[in-house]
N, C-alpha and C positions, 0 to 999 in steps of 0.2 A: 906445355902449351893448354891455356883454358879450353874448355869443352864448349860447345855452342850453348848449352844449358847455363854454364856459368856465365858466359858473355851476355846472354839475354836477361839473366837476373842482375847483373851489374848495370846493365841498360836501364833496367826498371827502377832500379834503386836511383840511379842518376837521373831520371825523370822525374821521379818522386821529389828528390831534392830540388830540382829546378822548379817544380811547380811550388812547393813550399816556400822557397826563397821569393819567389815573384808574388806570391799572395801575400807574405809578410811585409814585402817592400810596398804593395799596394795599400794594404790595411793602414801601415804607419803613415804613409804619405796622403791618404785620402779620408781619414776618419779622425773624429775629435778624440784623442787620447792623451793621457799625461805622459811625460817623459819616462817616468818610471813603468807605466805600462808597456811604453814601446821598447824600453830595455828588455822587459820580461819576455817580450814577443821575439826580440833578437836572441836572447839567451836560449829560449826554446827551440828556435830553428837551427841554433848551433848544437843542441842537444840531439835534435833528430838527425842531423848531419853525421854526428859522431855515432849515434846508433846504427846508420845505414852504412857508414865507412869508418869502422873502428880505427883509432890510431892516426887518423888524417886531420888532426887539429890545426897543423899549420897550413894544409890546403885550404881549409875553410877560411882561416884568418887571412890567407893571401888573396884569395879568389872573391870571397863573398863579403868579408867584413868591412872593405873599403866601400864597397856600394851602400852598406847600412850607414857607415860613418858619414858619408856624403849626404845622404838623405837626412840623417838626424841633424846634421850642421844646418842644413837648409830648413828643415821643418822647426827645430826648436832653437836655432841661432846660437848653437854652441859648438866648440871644438874641444872636446875632452873624451876621454875613453867612454865607450858606451857599454862595456861589460864590467863588471865589478869582480875583483878577485883574480 
């Protein structure tokens, strides 16, 4: 069973990720930036998520990537993958 400290640390990392995702979504949606810049921001946010939660690529792709895809489709009028590779 996880200790209280471990649970608090996980909570802290989760809050940090939520803030980063929210900030990235806001910046992409509200500022003038190119598609390439927006894609870089999504990629950087995903990299942060994987540093905070190693091995959780699928979780990010299932939980957060659809939100980025919807925003990118709305913002840039496209429906294609937003992460390359």
